[in-house]
C-alpha positions, 0 to 999 in steps of 0.5 A: 521505560517508554522505551520499552512499552507494549502496544495494546490489543484492541482491535478485532477482525471486522478492524483489521479489514476495515484498515486493509481496505482503507490501505487498497482501494483508496491507493489503486482506483483513484491513482494506479489504473492510469499509469497502468493503461499507458503502460499495458493499453488494452492488456490492462484487465491482463496486468491487474489479474497478474498482480492480483495473483502475486498479491495473494500469494504474498497475502498467504506469505504474510498471514502465515508469518503474522500467525506466528510472530504476532507483533508490530514490525512486519516481515522486518520481523518476520526476516530476522527471526527466519533468515537473519538480521540483514533479511529483515533489515533489508525488508523494513527499509524497503517497506520505510522508504517505499511506503513514504513515499506512497505517503506522499502520493496519496497526499498529493491524491488528495489535494488533487481532488479536495484543493483549488488550483494553485493550492495543490501543496498546503492541502497535502502537508495540511492532510498528512499534519490532521491524520498524524493527529488522529493516529496519535490519538490512538489505534482505535481512532483511526480504525473507526475514521478508516471505516468512514472513510470507506463506506464513503469510498464505496459509496462513490465507486458504486455511483461509479459503476451505475452511471458507465452501466445506465448513464453511458454508452459502454462498449464491451469490445474494449474489454478484453483478456485474450491476448492482452489487445496487442501490448507487450508482454512487457508493458503488460508486467509493468502495469502489473508492477504499477498496480501491484502499489495498489494491492499492498495495503494488506502489509498493514494488517499484519503490521498492526500484529502487536495491536490485534487481539486473538492474532492468529486466527485474526490476522490470517482472517482479515488480510484474505477478506480485505484483498479479496474483496479489493480485487473485486472491487479492482475488476468491476470497476477496470472493466466499467472504465474500460468500457466507456473510455477504452485503454487509450482514453484511461490513459489520457487522463489523471483521473480516469474515473472522473473522466468515466463519470464525466462521458456520461449523462450522470455529469451531476455525479462528477463531485461526488467522485471528486469527495470519493477520491478524496477520501479514498485517498485519506484513508489510503495515506491514515493507513499507512501513517499507522503502519509505517510507525509500527514499522519504524518502531520495530526497527528503532527496538532493535537499533536499526532506526534511531532508538529515539524512533521506539519511544511508545505514548505512555497515554495512547499507547502508539509509538509517536515519535516515528509518526511524527518524524514522519509526517515531518519527511512526507510534509517536504517529500509533498513539495518535491515529489512527481505522483508517477515516480513516487508509485514506480518508487513504492512498488520497488520498495515493497515489491522487495519487502514481500521477496523477503516475506515470501523466502520467510514463510518457505522456511515455516514447518509443521503447526505454522504451516498454513499454506502450500511452499508453491505459493511461496514459489510463486510470489517470490519470483512474482515479486522479481519479474515485476521489480526487473519490468518496472520504469527503469527510473524507479528501479535506478532511484530504489537501488541507490536508495536501498545502498544507502539504507545498507551503508547506514546500518554499516555504519551505525554497527560499526559504530556500535561495536567501537562504543563496547 
């Protein structure tokens, strides 16, 4: 009977917005800026703008679909309902494998800020175990902890901006949107693909559709509010950091925010930035665990993943088997993954996930259509272009893992047919 229990609707608009913010702000500010600057140089802001446009188009597709299908699983469910089982499976597989890599990246980012040298891996494993325990206790505890984390992160980011403006010597000529500062368009597009990793957190709101009150109204509003706030935060941080460090300085360090504070007279604020980086990574990791668990639950209900993962805890009403399995896998990954590779691989899986979302939303009609179809066209084309310009190693790894997923579904369906 536990396999068929529904999740409880306990989240309001504010909770959903906070979970979306916790998913996005941690990933982007503290993990994606440096590799994006390496790809685009002075064209970083152009890459950020392109990523934001594609993210907004994708967000409208997710919001429109979530209002019609308010259940766990996000685009996995939408693809199945609008396009067919294989489309849904490919979206769900892309989300699960891409966001599992994101979990490892966020755990390692947290350890880089919080752990003493040589202790990064054990601290990352401890973070995964601790946050899995929080999620296990119920979604309202997830939202409450995320609210605290987001407050800490925004405070730290405010300190970064003020230190750059008041304690440093910003050179505004380093900040440009015209001509991408001599950067190649391929590099700018690659940076957009890497920065898209930072915006993809709004999907967590849609995957929680079975736990949101009044989902037809709450989910579209929460997605747009969370994304709008995140774009403003990213743009402000990017402009001030580029003005202080320049494109080369931003690309040269794995922690450009901390480096910008170090370059100012506010050196006392460096610990605040480290605390903010650690908290941001925890917020992203916490929301990722929740989102992947719900998508795995939806896939297991349809036997696209093992049925054991479809269990819902009788008391806490969470997909506890899926979250435990995810925690074990991520703890293994943190021992072997590379941060930049994890970001690129995650972007590959998630961009294909949103490609399916745009195609599914394009088919909606009548009262279910809330946004112009042109936005779905922009989103779909943007996803394809950004996937094609990701680092080649990320593309090859993504294609390989998708081939494994397709093989798994073919074999499992064949075995199920023989059993009948």
